[in-house]
Structure formats: structure tokens, C-alpha cells
GUFI-90854 format. One record per residue: residue number from 0; residue in three letters; chain; x, y, z of N, C-alpha, C, CB in turn. Coordinates in pm, whole numbers, plus 50000, padded with zeros to 5 digits. Each point is the difference from the previous one (the first is absolute). Glycine has a CB too. Layout:
n,res,chain,n_x,n_y,n_z,ca_x,ca_y,ca_z,c_x,c_y,c_z,cb_x,cb_y,cb_z
NUM,ALA,A,X,Y,Z,X,Y,Z,X,Y,Z,X,Y,Z;
...
***
This chain:
n,res,chain,n_x,n_y,n_z,ca_x,ca_y,ca_z,c_x,c_y,c_z,cb_x,cb_y,cb_z
0,UNK,A,49796,47975,51187,49857,50031,50001,49971,50108,49895,49984,49940,50246;
1,UNK,A,49910,50041,49679,49963,50096,49896,49952,50131,50063,49938,49811,49846;
2,UNK,A,50087,50297,50085,49958,50132,50046,49848,50010,50002,50211,50101,49909;
3,UNK,A,49734,49950,50201,49856,50015,50015,49967,50139,50050,49976,49754,50046;
4,UNK,A,49929,50314,49889,49955,50131,50044,49864,50030,49938,50238,50080,50024;
5,UNK,A,49679,49994,50050,49870,50040,49946,50010,50125,49913,49892,49899,50200;
6,UNK,A,50222,50169,49804,50012,50128,49928,50109,49998,49893,49919,50113,50204;
7,UNK,A,50148,49775,49784,50109,49986,49904,50000,49855,49954,50139,50186,50108;
8,UNK,A,49856,49791,49763,49991,49862,49953,50099,49973,49887,49759,49996,50066;
9,UNK,A,50278,49877,49923,50095,49954,49899,49928,49909,49902,50192,50016,50163;
10,UNK,A,49833,50008,49710,49950,49914,49894,50119,49962,49913,49767,50108,50003;
11,UNK,A,50243,49767,49962,50110,49954,49917,49945,49950,49867,50137,49939,50204;
12,UNK,A,49913,50120,49689,49962,49961,49865,50126,49957,49925,49801,50159,50000;
13,UNK,A,50225,49711,50000,50122,49952,49937,50122,50056,50069,49880,49979,49784;
14,UNK,A,50204,50091,50139,50124,50055,50054,49985,50142,50053,50122,49855,49842;
15,UNK,A,49754,50194,50166,49975,50136,50047,49922,49996,50131,50000,50086,49763;
16,UNK,A,50044,49992,50333,49927,50017,50126,49928,50133,50000,50168,49857,50121;
17,UNK,A,49705,50142,49915,49923,50124,50011,49976,50028,50147,49888,49963,49774;
18,UNK,A,50153,50154,50270,49979,50043,50138,49889,50105,49999,50243,49951,50066;
19,UNK,A,49643,50011,49990,49882,50087,49997,49984,50078,50129,49890,49840,49845;
20,UNK,A,50093,50292,50144,49949,50080,50111,49851,49972,50005,50179,50184,49977;
21,UNK,A,49773,49768,50137,49868,49938,50005,49903,50072,50092,50111,49784,49952;
22,UNK,A,49883,50350,50036,49902,50078,50077,49921,50088,49904,50151,50000,50206;
23,UNK,A,49785,49938,49698,49931,50075,49895,49897,50097,50056,50035,49808,49848;
24,UNK,A,49899,50153,50261,49896,50086,50059,50059,50126,50061,49863,49798,50044;
25,UNK,A,50267,50201,49987,50071,50116,50055,50097,50059,49898,49978,49903,50230;
26,UNK,A,49999,50069,49642,50090,50046,49892,50144,49956,50024,49850,50196,49964;
27,UNK,A,50165,49688,50104,50130,49942,50030,50090,50094,50080,49980,49867,49792;
28,UNK,A,49959,50215,50293,50078,50084,50091,50088,49911,50087,49819,50179,50001;
29,UNK,A,50302,49867,50027,50097,49917,50071,49977,50004,50150,50164,50042,49818;
30,UNK,A,49763,49860,50231,49987,49979,50144,50130,49938,50051,49747,49971,49983;
31,UNK,A,50271,50030,50148,50119,49938,50058,50008,49853,49962,49993,50162,50191;
32,UNK,A,49895,49768,49812,50000,49858,49964,50045,49980,49856,49815,49961,50165;
33,UNK,A,50144,50130,49747,50035,49984,49859,50148,50025,49978,49769,50070,49935;
34,UNK,A,50280,50049,50105,50140,50029,49969,50096,49908,50076,49935,50236,49957;
35,UNK,A,50029,49724,50164,50091,49913,50077,50006,49859,49942,49950,50136,50204;
36,UNK,A,49952,49827,49713,50001,49868,49939,50084,49993,49873,49778,49965,50096;
37,UNK,A,50262,50148,49849,50073,50001,49875,50130,49919,50003,49901,50222,49958;
38,UNK,A,50185,49795,50144,50127,49925,49997,49981,49849,49997,50103,50188,50124;
39,UNK,A,49806,49759,49958,49980,49855,50002,49944,49948,49869,49963,50014,50245;
40,UNK,A,49944,50062,49696,49944,49959,49871,50107,49998,49892,49778,50095,50067;
41,UNK,A,50304,50008,49930,50108,50006,49901,50103,49890,50022,49965,50246,49982;
42,UNK,A,50064,49725,50145,50095,49892,50030,49949,49866,49951,50078,50128,50200;
43,UNK,A,49791,49849,49814,49945,49873,49952,50017,49988,49849,49834,50001,50190;
44,UNK,A,50136,50105,49739,50013,49996,49855,50146,49984,49957,49795,50141,49980;
45,UNK,A,50295,49931,50085,50142,49994,49964,50060,49864,50031,50017,50244,50042;
46,UNK,A,49929,49686,50057,50052,49869,50038,49949,49889,49909,50013,50080,50234;
47,UNK,A,49888,49950,49683,49943,49901,49909,50083,49997,49872,49768,50034,50097;
48,UNK,A,50304,49858,49880,50088,49991,49884,49925,49999,49867,50159,49878,50143;
49,UNK,A,49709,50103,49863,49921,50000,49878,49957,50140,49957,49920,49773,50061;
50,UNK,A,50097,50324,50029,49956,50137,49972,50118,50083,49950,49820,49982,50177;
51,UNK,A,50160,50085,49709,50107,50079,49942,49977,50150,49999,50046,49805,49864;
52,UNK,A,49830,50238,50167,49969,50144,50004,49871,50018,50078,50116,50042,49778;
53,UNK,A,49864,50079,50272,49884,50030,50086,49923,50118,49942,50121,49912,50204;
54,UNK,A,49747,50078,49797,49912,50111,49967,49933,50047,50129,49960,49912,49762;
55,UNK,A,50048,50217,50267,49934,50059,50116,49879,50078,49952,50220,50015,50128;
56,UNK,A,49661,49949,49921,49877,50061,49950,49900,50017,50114,50039,49899,49773;
57,UNK,A,49858,50182,50201,49896,50024,50099,49867,49947,49953,50122,50202,50078;
58,UNK,A,49804,49737,50012,49865,49953,49968,49906,50119,49982,50041,49787,50128;
59,UNK,A,49857,50194,49792,49899,50103,49985,50038,50109,49903,49932,49952,50229;
60,UNK,A,50014,50167,49794,50014,50110,49905,50123,50085,50020,49757,50001,49987;
61,UNK,A,50315,49978,50124,50114,50088,50031,50120,49919,50045,49842,50182,50063;
62,UNK,A,50276,49869,49903,50123,49934,50042,50022,50018,50150,50099,50036,49772;
63,UNK,A,49911,50090,50271,50022,50026,50143,49975,50148,50028,50169,49812,50015;
64,UNK,A,49741,50216,50079,49966,50138,50034,50089,50057,50110,49766,49950,49933;
65,UNK,A,50346,49983,50096,50093,50052,50099,49990,49929,50133,49987,50217,49888;
66,UNK,A,50067,49843,50215,49994,49943,50133,49858,50012,50054,50243,50058,50040;
67,UNK,A,49718,49847,50041,49868,50002,50062,50003,50101,50115,49955,49757,49935;
68,UNK,A,50004,50365,50037,50007,50108,50100,49909,49976,50118,50056,50156,49818;
69,UNK,A,49831,49779,50160,49907,49974,50110,50060,49902,50097,49806,50044,49849;
70,UNK,A,50248,49846,50099,50057,49899,50088,50125,50049,50071,49907,49826,49850;
71,UNK,A,50179,50247,50075,50128,50038,50058,49991,50123,50091,50107,49903,49800;
72,UNK,A,49783,50170,50195,49976,50111,50092,50119,50095,50009,49848,49852,50129;
73,UNK,A,50198,50196,49757,50116,50089,50000,49972,50131,50071,50072,49896,49786;
74,UNK,A,49800,50143,50221,49968,50125,50069,50009,49986,50151,49852,50060,49809;
75,UNK,A,50157,49817,50240,50011,49975,50144,50136,49937,50028,49748,49971,50023;
76,UNK,A,50355,50106,49951,50135,49947,50002,50041,49948,50138,50056,50157,49817;
77,UNK,A,49910,49913,50290,50049,49961,50131,49937,49869,50043,50034,50240,50061;
78,UNK,A,50050,49660,49960,49954,49868,50041,49947,50007,50143,50167,49888,49846;
79,UNK,A,49709,50066,50173,49936,50010,50132,50071,49917,50106,49785,50040,49885;
80,UNK,A,50291,49859,50071,50072,49915,50095,50139,50052,50032,49871,49807,49914;
81,UNK,A,50173,50292,50012,50134,50053,50022,50005,50084,50127,50041,49999,49752;
82,UNK,A,50072,49996,50314,50015,50075,50126,50048,50142,49977,50049,49787,50115;
83,UNK,A,49992,50244,49763,50044,50136,49968,49988,50020,49849,50158,50006,50200;
84,UNK,A,49850,50118,49756,49998,50029,49858,50122,49938,49932,49874,50213,50043;
85,UNK,A,50241,49786,50027,50120,49940,49943,49978,49852,49971,50141,50165,50125;
86,UNK,A,49797,49764,49969,49973,49858,49979,49901,49980,49885,50044,49956,50244;
87,UNK,A,49855,50130,49748,49903,49991,49890,50069,50024,49867,49817,50078,50154;
88,UNK,A,50275,50020,49844,50074,50028,49876,50083,49880,49956,50007,50241,50063;
89,UNK,A,50060,49695,50032,50084,49885,49967,49916,49883,49950,50166,50075,50170;
90,UNK,A,49715,49908,49887,49911,49893,49953,49954,50030,49858,49925,49955,50235;
91,UNK,A,50044,50171,49738,49957,50038,49867,50113,49982,49899,49837,50162,50099;
92,UNK,A,50286,49873,49941,50114,49983,49913,50022,49852,49968,50104,50208,50095;
93,UNK,A,49882,49708,50006,50016,49856,49978,49895,49948,49903,50096,49976,50231;
94,UNK,A,49781,50071,49782,49895,49959,49908,50030,50046,49857,49834,50010,50190;
95,UNK,A,50214,50114,49799,50036,50052,49868,50112,49919,49937,49928,50227,50072;
96,UNK,A,50171,49736,50008,50112,49922,49948,49953,49862,49953,50156,50123,50155;
97,UNK,A,49749,49818,49917,49946,49872,49956,49924,50015,49868,49983,49927,50240;
98,UNK,A,49942,50182,49746,49927,50027,49876,50100,50019,49886,49810,50107,50130;
99,UNK,A,50296,49971,49895,50103,50021,49898,50063,49868,49956,50046,50227,50098;
100,UNK,A,49981,49686,50000,50062,49871,49969,49908,49913,49916,50131,50014,50213;
101,UNK,A,49738,49996,49814,49904,49920,49923,49997,50044,49854,49862,49968,50207;
102,UNK,A,50142,50162,49769,50005,50049,49862,50134,49966,49936,49840,50185,50059;
103,UNK,A,50267,49827,50018,50133,49966,49947,50009,49853,49963,50098,50182,50140;
104,UNK,A,49822,49733,49924,50000,49858,49966,49961,49978,49854,49944,49944,50237;
105,UNK,A,49973,50146,49709,49964,49992,49858,50122,50029,49915,49763,50069,50051;
106,UNK,A,50309,50038,49982,50120,50038,49923,50110,49895,50015,49942,50241,50031;
107,UNK,A,50068,49698,50086,50107,49906,50028,49969,49858,49953,50060,50140,50194;
108,UNK,A,49818,49835,49764,49963,49866,49954,50096,49956,49889,49757,50040,50061;
109,UNK,A,50299,49840,49945,50095,49956,49897,49937,49976,49864,50131,49899,50181;
110,UNK,A,49735,50091,49814,49930,49984,49873,49951,50136,49950,49932,49766,50066;
111,UNK,A,50062,50254,49802,49941,50124,49948,49853,50011,50040,50161,49994,49806;
112,UNK,A,49798,50128,50232,49862,50025,50040,49940,50105,49905,50052,49945,50245;
113,UNK,A,49835,50020,49695,49931,50088,49905,49872,50050,50065,50097,49875,49801;
114,UNK,A,49888,50255,50213,49876,50057,50052,49901,50019,49887,50127,50116,50185;
115,UNK,A,49750,49837,49835,49891,50023,49905,49900,50091,50071,50033,49774,49881;
116,UNK,A,49945,50345,50065,49930,50106,50072,49872,50039,49928,50218,50084,50088;
117,UNK,A,49674,49926,49986,49874,50052,49948,49937,50090,50107,49966,49795,49853;
118,UNK,A,49957,50302,50103,49933,50088,50096,50099,50076,50086,49809,49844,50002;
119,UNK,A,50157,50172,50126,50082,50080,50091,50134,49932,50031,49791,50094,50098;
120,UNK,A,50315,49987,49895,50132,49962,50052,50051,50123,50073,50049,49829,49810;
121,UNK,A,49916,50181,50317,50021,50123,50076,50091,49976,50119,49775,50080,49928;
122,UNK,A,50301,50022,50109,50078,49993,50123,50086,49876,50008,49823,50129,50111;
123,UNK,A,50147,49785,49987,50077,49877,50019,49990,49907,49881,49963,50022,50243;
124,UNK,A,49935,49996,49672,49995,49924,49876,50117,50033,49910,49752,49994,50017;
125,UNK,A,50288,50134,49981,50117,50041,49924,50126,49942,50064,49883,50212,49928;
126,UNK,A,50121,49783,50207,50112,49934,50066,50015,49857,49947,49965,50141,50206;
127,UNK,A,49923,49790,49783,50002,49861,49954,50052,49987,49857,49809,49953,50151;
128,UNK,A,50138,50127,49759,50038,49981,49859,50143,50046,49973,49762,50029,49936;
129,UNK,A,50288,50068,50141,50139,50041,49979,50097,49894,50049,49929,50240,50022;
130,UNK,A,50025,49669,50062,50084,49889,50046,50000,49884,49900,49953,50067,50235;
131,UNK,A,49959,49939,49665,49993,49895,49897,50101,50027,49889,49757,49964,50053;
132,UNK,A,50274,49933,49872,50096,50013,49892,49939,50063,49876,50120,49802,50089;
133,UNK,A,49754,50164,49884,49931,50043,49879,49859,50040,50038,50141,49848,49852;
134,UNK,A,49807,50258,50083,49864,50046,50030,49923,50014,49869,50079,50120,50208;
135,UNK,A,49804,49815,49784,49910,50021,49887,49863,50033,50056,50132,49841,49851;
136,UNK,A,49786,50226,50069,49875,50053,50055,49887,49998,49899,50133,50142,50151;
137,UNK,A,49746,49853,49901,49881,50024,49920,49986,50150,49980,49885,49789,50088;
138,UNK,A,50046,50252,49806,49992,50143,49971,49909,50077,50093,50045,49943,49766;
139,UNK,A,49890,49987,50331,49921,50070,50100,50077,50021,50130,49795,49902,49899;
140,UNK,A,50334,50064,50102,50078,50013,50123,50021,50147,50036,50115,49782,49948;
141,UNK,A,49889,50244,50182,50020,50135,50053,50108,49992,50108,49759,50069,49948;
142,UNK,A,50343,50016,50040,50116,49993,50089,50012,50129,50081,50116,49846,49839;
143,UNK,A,49929,50141,50285,50024,50120,50081,50091,49967,50118,49777,50091,49932;
144,UNK,A,50326,49994,50086,50079,49998,50124,49920,50086,50097,50230,49969,49881;
145,UNK,A,49669,49972,50176,49891,50074,50067,50038,50055,50137,49842,49855,49878;
146,UNK,A,50271,50101,50179,50029,50030,50140,50002,50150,50033,50129,49791,50004;
147,UNK,A,49929,50291,49907,50009,50142,50033,49863,50065,50012,50219,50007,49883;
148,UNK,A,49682,49937,50051,49865,50058,50006,49930,49971,50132,49987,49976,49754;
149,UNK,A,50067,49929,50324,49940,49975,50132,50095,50040,50112,49868,49811,49902;
150,UNK,A,50238,50262,50063,50091,50050,50103,50106,49902,50044,49816,50139,50073;
151,UNK,A,50221,49769,49839,50097,49897,50036,50114,49999,49899,49818,49862,50107;
152,UNK,A,50303,50108,49940,50113,49977,49911,50000,49851,49964,50137,50193,50103;
153,UNK,A,49860,49774,49770,50004,49860,49959,50125,49935,50058,49874,50051,49786;
154,UNK,A,50107,49837,50287,50114,49946,50075,50017,49848,49986,49969,50186,50159;
155,UNK,A,49972,49755,49736,50008,49854,49989,50070,49957,49871,49790,49982,50135;
156,UNK,A,50272,50112,49792,50080,49960,49886,49988,50083,49875,49980,49782,50092;
157,UNK,A,49910,50291,49892,49981,50078,49877,50112,50102,49979,49753,49969,50024;
158,UNK,A,50284,50106,50081,50099,50105,49984,50140,49944,49975,49862,50144,50149;
159,UNK,A,50157,49728,49882,50129,49936,49975,50003,49933,49862,50026,49964,50247;
160,UNK,A,49862,49979,49710,50000,49919,49876,49949,50076,49878,49967,49801,50142;
161,UNK,A,49941,50293,49877,49948,50072,49885,50109,50076,49924,49782,50019,50120;
162,UNK,A,50318,50041,49949,50107,50069,49927,50085,49907,49914,50003,50165,50183;
163,UNK,A,49989,49705,49840,50073,49904,49916,49920,49962,49877,50116,49914,50204;
164,UNK,A,49758,50129,49793,49911,49967,49888,49974,50123,49913,49894,49820,50140;
165,UNK,A,50081,50294,49923,49966,50124,49929,50111,50103,50013,49756,49954,50039;
166,UNK,A,50243,50146,49873,50098,50108,50017,49958,50090,50116,50056,49992,49754;
167,UNK,A,50037,50089,50292,49981,50077,50123,49881,50094,49994,50243,49985,50037;
168,UNK,A,49733,50075,49847,49889,50094,49989,49865,49933,50018,50139,50137,49849;
169,UNK,A,49843,49746,50093,49873,49929,50016,49982,49953,50144,50012,49927,49760;
170,UNK,A,50096,50023,50301,49992,49958,50139,49957,50116,50089,50178,49827,49959;
171,UNK,A,49887,50288,50023,49968,50117,50082,49856,50043,49981,50239,50073,49986;
172,UNK,A,49714,49930,49889,49862,50042,49973,49900,49908,50071,50072,50092,49778;
173,UNK,A,49948,49778,50209,49905,49905,50060,50007,50004,50152,50021,49855,49798;
174,UNK,A,50102,50149,50256,50016,49994,50146,49957,50128,50069,50186,49841,49965;
175,UNK,A,49840,50275,49975,49965,50127,50064,49852,50031,49990,50228,50082,49947;
176,UNK,A,49711,49887,49938,49860,50037,49980,49902,49894,50051,50072,50132,49803;
177,UNK,A,49969,49742,50195,49906,49893,50032,49891,49985,49895,50046,50040,50239;
178,UNK,A,49975,50020,49643,49899,50000,49896,49976,49860,49944,50064,50235,49944;
179,UNK,A,49817,49746,50000,49968,49876,49930,50047,50012,49856,49801,49958,50151;
180,UNK,A,50254,49933,49796,50032,49995,49857,49934,49877,49940,50220,50121,50036;
181,UNK,A,49735,49892,49842,49933,49887,49936,50103,49905,49939,49798,50144,49954;
182,UNK,A,50150,49747,49992,50088,49896,49947,50082,50049,49882,49836,49830,50077;
183,UNK,A,50105,50258,49843,50071,50050,49883,50122,50084,50040,49785,50000,49873;
184,UNK,A,50198,50083,50230,50114,50079,50050,50103,49906,50065,49849,50203,50037;
185,UNK,A,50104,49696,50034,50092,49906,50065,50086,49928,49897,49835,49970,50187;
186,UNK,A,50105,49994,49700,50079,49936,49894,50097,50099,49938,49811,49842,49955;
187,UNK,A,50144,50280,50024,50084,50101,49935,50127,50028,50079,49794,50101,49902;
188,UNK,A,50195,49904,50231,50117,50033,50081,50080,49876,50041,49876,50198,50084;
189,UNK,A,50076,49683,49879,50076,49878,50025,49968,49929,50129,50174,50102,49870;
190,UNK,A,49717,49936,50196,49962,49930,50123,49952,49860,49969,49940,50219,50107;
191,UNK,A,49993,49764,49779,49957,49866,49957,50059,49971,49862,49785,50019,50135;
192,UNK,A,50238,49853,49840,50058,49959,49872,49901,50011,49886,50149,49846,50122;
193,UNK,A,49729,50103,49900,49899,49994,49894,49861,50016,50059,50150,49852,49864;
194,UNK,A,49757,50193,50049,49860,50014,50037,49915,49904,49918,50037,50241,50062;
195,UNK,A,49850,49716,49999,49908,49910,49932,49857,50050,50019,50157,49805,50033;
196,UNK,A,49755,50150,49879,49866,50058,49992,49909,49964,50116,50027,49994,49758;
197,UNK,A,50009,49905,50320,49917,49957,50111,50085,49929,50104,49801,49979,49848;
198,UNK,A,50141,50001,50270,50071,49927,50104,50030,49858,49955,49889,50141,50175;
199,UNK,A,50014,49799,49754,50019,49862,49953,50115,49993,49899,49754,49955,50036;
200,UNK,A,50252,50143,49873,50107,50001,49901,50136,50022,50066,49838,50087,49828;
201,UNK,A,50166,49999,50275,50125,50024,50071,50045,49874,50072,49938,50241,50029;
202,UNK,A,49968,49687,50031,50035,49876,50070,50051,49896,49902,49828,50050,50175;
203,UNK,A,50107,49938,49711,50046,49905,49898,50142,50034,49955,49762,49967,49923;
204,UNK,A,50263,50163,50059,50133,50044,49958,50104,49973,50109,49895,50176,49855;
205,UNK,A,50066,49846,50270,50090,49973,50111,50037,49853,50008,49901,50192,50122;
206,UNK,A,50000,49722,49860,50025,49856,50003,50087,49957,49882,49781,49965,50117;
207,UNK,A,50193,50093,49767,50081,49966,49882,50146,50040,50022,49799,50029,49852;
208,UNK,A,50221,50090,50203,50136,50048,50027,50068,49911,50104,49930,50235,49943;
209,UNK,A,49995,49729,50162,50056,49913,50104,50037,49864,49943,49863,50119,50171;
210,UNK,A,50056,49829,49740,50031,49871,49938,50123,50009,49911,49758,49941,50009;
211,UNK,A,50259,50172,49922,50121,50019,49919,50124,49997,50088,49868,50136,49834;
212,UNK,A,50124,49928,50282,50113,50000,50093,50025,49860,50054,49949,50238,50064;
213,UNK,A,49942,49696,49977,50011,49868,50062,50049,49893,49903,49818,50066,50153;
214,UNK,A,50171,49960,49717,50047,49904,49900,50152,49999,49989,49787,50032,49875;
215,UNK,A,50278,50070,50177,50146,50008,49997,50060,49920,50115,49986,50226,49892;
216,UNK,A,50145,49763,50107,50069,49928,50106,49972,50065,50135,50180,49931,49838;
217,UNK,A,49764,49995,50259,49976,50058,50133,50128,50055,50063,49811,49840,50028;
218,UNK,A,50299,50089,49952,50126,50046,50056,50045,50131,49938,50063,49763,50042;
219,UNK,A,49917,50249,49827,50041,50123,49932,49910,50117,50038,50088,49863,49811;
220,UNK,A,49781,50112,50202,49907,50107,50037,50028,50049,50141,49827,49903,49848;
221,UNK,A,50188,50004,50245,50029,50040,50138,50135,50071,50008,49864,49805,50086;
222,UNK,A,50233,50146,49839,50131,50063,50000,49996,50140,49942,50103,49775,49982;
223,UNK,A,49818,50242,49913,49987,50133,49939,49938,50098,50099,49976,49895,49773;
224,UNK,A,49919,50061,50299,49940,50089,50098,50098,50031,50113,49773,49907,49945;
225,UNK,A,50304,49994,50097,50099,50022,50106,50101,50106,49960,49972,49763,50073;
226,UNK,A,50079,50228,49804,50099,50099,49955,49936,50138,49989,50123,49820,49875;
227,UNK,A,49756,50189,50073,49932,50129,49992,49980,50061,50139,49885,49924,49791;
228,UNK,A,50076,49993,50306,49980,50049,50137,50131,50051,50059,49811,49838,50030;
229,UNK,A,50293,50081,49961,50127,50035,50064,50066,50119,49933,50027,49761,50065;
230,UNK,A,49952,50255,49805,50067,50106,49927,49951,50139,50036,50032,49840,49817;
231,UNK,A,49851,50169,50247,49948,50130,50038,50095,50074,50093,49769,49911,49974;
232,UNK,A,50308,50015,50107,50088,50062,50098,50148,49979,49969,49821,49968,50167;
233,UNK,A,50209,49992,49710,50138,49975,49961,50041,50091,49885,49977,49762,50074;
234,UNK,A,50153,50263,49914,50051,50069,49883,49992,49904,49881,50156,50146,50141;
235,UNK,A,49862,49906,49739,49997,49914,49881,50108,49892,50008,49910,50191,49865;
236,UNK,A,50211,49846,50177,50108,49902,50009,49970,49893,50105,50162,50176,49929;
237,UNK,A,49783,49866,50186,49965,49902,50103,49891,49905,49952,50062,50167,50176;
238,UNK,A,49838,49890,49754,49892,49916,49949,50050,49902,49895,49840,50185,50046;
239,UNK,A,50250,49862,49867,50056,49911,49898,50078,49884,50064,50014,50195,49841;
240,UNK,A,50060,49834,50264,50074,49895,50069,49904,49898,50062,50187,50162,50046;
241,UNK,A,49711,49888,50024,49901,49911,50059,49930,49918,49893,49966,50162,50187;
242,UNK,A,50000,49903,49703,49932,49933,49888,50086,49886,49945,49882,50216,49944;
243,UNK,A,50247,49814,50037,50090,49898,49948,50015,49883,50095,50120,50176,49878;
244,UNK,A,49893,49852,50251,50015,49893,50099,49872,49916,50008,50161,50144,50130;
245,UNK,A,49724,49923,49863,49872,49927,50007,49987,49906,49880,49893,50193,50125;
246,UNK,A,50141,49858,49757,49993,49918,49879,50095,49881,50009,49937,50203,49867;
247,UNK,A,50184,49821,50181,50100,49894,50013,49953,49890,50095,50179,50168,49954;
248,UNK,A,49762,49872,50159,49963,49903,50103,49864,49936,49977,50137,50130,50156;
249,UNK,A,49776,49940,49772,49862,49954,49988,49961,49960,49858,49945,50146,50191;
250,UNK,A,50060,49948,49717,49948,49974,49865,50086,49903,49920,49903,50227,50005;
251,UNK,A,50229,49797,49992,50086,49920,49913,49998,49850,50031,50143,50199,49979;
252,UNK,A,49857,49760,50149,49998,49856,50028,49858,49939,50008,50214,50035,50121;
253,UNK,A,49684,50042,49843,49863,49953,50019,49955,49906,49889,49950,50211,50119;
254,UNK,A,49958,49699,49916,49934,49914,49901,49914,50085,49905,50000,49807,50165;
255,UNK,A,49945,50302,49889,49914,50085,49918,50075,50057,49880,49867,50057,50203;
256,UNK,A,50258,49986,49818,50077,50054,49890,50024,49894,49893,50110,50163,50158;
257,UNK,A,49926,49717,49886,50022,49891,49904,49874,49968,49922,50176,49908,50151;
258,UNK,A,49710,50091,49919,49873,49975,49933,49966,50112,49903,49921,49871,50200;
259,UNK,A,50106,50253,49839,49972,50113,49913,50080,49994,49870,49948,50135,50202;
260,UNK,A,50181,49831,49810,50086,49989,49882,49954,49885,49911,50194,50095,50131;
261,UNK,A,49774,49791,49933,49957,49883,49923,49868,50028,49928,50117,49850,50165;
262,UNK,A,49788,50213,49906,49870,50031,49940,50016,50096,49883,49889,49964,50222;
263,UNK,A,50202,50133,49792,50024,50094,49892,50054,49928,49876,50044,50182,50169;
264,UNK,A,50052,49730,49851,50059,49929,49887,49901,49904,49935,50223,50019,50109;
265,UNK,A,49684,49928,49970,49900,49907,49948,49872,50071,49956,50095,49825,50149;
266,UNK,A,49904,50306,49864,49887,50082,49957,49867,49954,50063,50121,50043,49784;
267,UNK,A,49883,49947,50348,49882,49961,50076,49992,50083,50128,50013,49766,49906;
268,UNK,A,49871,50241,50156,49990,50072,50128,50082,49929,50109,49769,50083,49935;
269,UNK,A,50298,49995,50145,50078,49942,50110,49907,49954,50112,50196,50149,49941;
270,UNK,A,49845,49747,50127,49928,49951,50119,50094,50016,50119,49860,49833,49863;
271,UNK,A,50122,50274,50210,50090,50032,50110,49954,49933,50129,50056,50219,49891;
272,UNK,A,50042,49750,50195,49970,49936,50128,50037,50088,50119,50036,49779,49891;
273,UNK,A,50031,50333,50082,50042,50085,50111,50118,49944,50077,49767,50078,50016;
274,UNK,A,50314,49840,49916,50116,49942,50067,50128,50021,49920,49850,49829,50104;
***
């Protein structure tokens, strides 16, 4: 069954899947319905053999203004149905773990995910983009690890993933102050790969980049992401061994490799099948 949601939608353009945050009237704030739908939407795209890369974008003027504070009622932590504070705490922890898993589904997706950012990217929006492989932005984008400014410790992935993207000093500055930074500063410190003059230009660039990825061997792209993911927790020697074994079992006997070599010798674009 195809993925269906009123707050999250899938669009397929050739070999590229676009995953839209679809709450433009709420600046794409992450309601429970929205974030909980991410894993199923990503699974649908990853299961489609015609899709080679994913673009994650927000409808309207903003990428994501963070968690929906009104809906989630964080100021009313004690669950009215709980029989004790301990039970309420455990329910809240379970909800947080589900939220964490939904964001991790972006990082764990076997296909490369490119975030295209415009306008606000605040709080949980930063959680989302740090789970993506590549980030590009319009020059009106505004970023903030906003949680400390509302009395909360960011707990859905930013503090774990941002240090893998930025150096420690930039991470500490953003996380401790909760300050807003503009797109130019975000590019300077490496939070985003490139900036574009408008949301439309950023989206066009994101689609072009996704198509460049999708034009390569699906097996090689997925394998490259797998090795990059696994290597985060391995020594160099362990990663090299895994890399060699993966190449031996997957890439070397593949039809894609044979097609790539043949296309190169014939000076033509390769036509990969992912087999």
C-alpha cells in the first residue's frame, strides 16, 4: 500500500523521490503525525528500485520551525492518565525514543538524502537536517539549536550528529547559546554545502544533485552509504576489511560493474540496473 498522510507527502520525479514536510501553515512544525510518518515514507522510497536518491524539503516559506510545542504540550509533562510521576516519566521517555527513532530513520535510509532548506530551520529542524547526508540552502535560511532558549536539552539527535558535521567550537556555540545564524554563517562553518539565491534555485540544485547521484549504479551508491555509515563506529583497519568484503561480495560480481566498464570503453553513458 502506498504511503498516505495529510502532513507528509511523496513526489517521484524520475529516479528522484521528494519527501515533503506538508504543514506549510504551521511552518512545517513537527507534529506527532508528521515525525511518526517519516520511517514509512522513507521505506516506501527505499523499496522503489527506480528511486536512486531522496530530496527532503518543506512546503511553503520555511523548512521546519521545530517541534510543534502546542500539540506536544511539553509544559504539561505529567500524563493525566498516569498513576504516578514515574509512570508519566516512562511514557514520556517512550515517546522521546520513538521521536528519536523517526529522525534516525532519515540517517539510516539506504538511499542518500539531501535536505533543501529555506526560511526557518529551528530546533527539531536541525535534528532533521543533521540526519541527512547533504544539506543545501536558500540564502534566506535561518538556523538555530533553539532548545536551550526554551529550557530544554536537545534530545532527538542534534547533540549526537552535529559534532560529526561541525568542529567542537561551533557546536558548543550553537548548542549553548541557542542563537540564530544566517545562511551565510551556516555555509562558512560547513553546516550546509552550498547556498542559492532563492528557495526555487535551492530546490533546482537539490534535484540536480539528486539526479547526478541517481545516475550512478544504485548498488554502488547504496554500498557507499553503507560503508560510510558503518565506518563511524569502526577503526580504519576494521572499516577497510568491511569495505573489501563488501566490494568482493557485492560490487565485483555485479552487472552494474560490467556495464560501467563497457560503457567507459565505448565512450557512452552507462545504463545501470542495480543488479
